[in-house]
C-alpha positions, 0 to 999 in steps of 0.5 A: 674167400680163401682162408690162409692157414694159421696157428688158430685154424690148424689143429692137432688131434691128441688121442689118449688111451689106457687099455687093458693088457692082462690077457693075450686077447687084450694085448691083441686088441691094444696092438691092433688099436695102436697100429690103426691110429698109426696107419691114420697118420698119428705119431707117438707122443708118449706111450699112450698118447698119439697126436696128429697134425691137421690142416683145418678143424674139418680135417680134424673132425674127419680124423676124430671120427675115424678114431671113433669107428675103431674104438676098442670094446674096453678101456679109457680113450680120450680125443682132444682137438686143439689149435696149433697155437694152443699146442705151441704153448706146451712146455715139455721137459725130460727131467728138468731139462726143457725140450723143444716140442714136436715139429709142425708139418710144413704146409704148401700153398698153391695159388 
């Protein structure tokens, strides 16, 4: 049976990282990692937090595995998958001013 996409099936993958940047080699590794996750469809949410919208848990697993294959040799990296429903409950502020969260990608369904 075909499952319709909903806020509990759609996923977000968040990648958090803190990489060393002391040497030229460190900065090159940092830049390469950042470019690779951007090329996989992640968007910058904050300086070291990137996120990607995924249509399903299976799709989120694929992108999590891709990140794992490009992990740099040093630094701290976290990968978190949450549902669209959980993501929509996030409160975002600039100072004390509330902001709207990132837009959810619209999904086209064909029957």
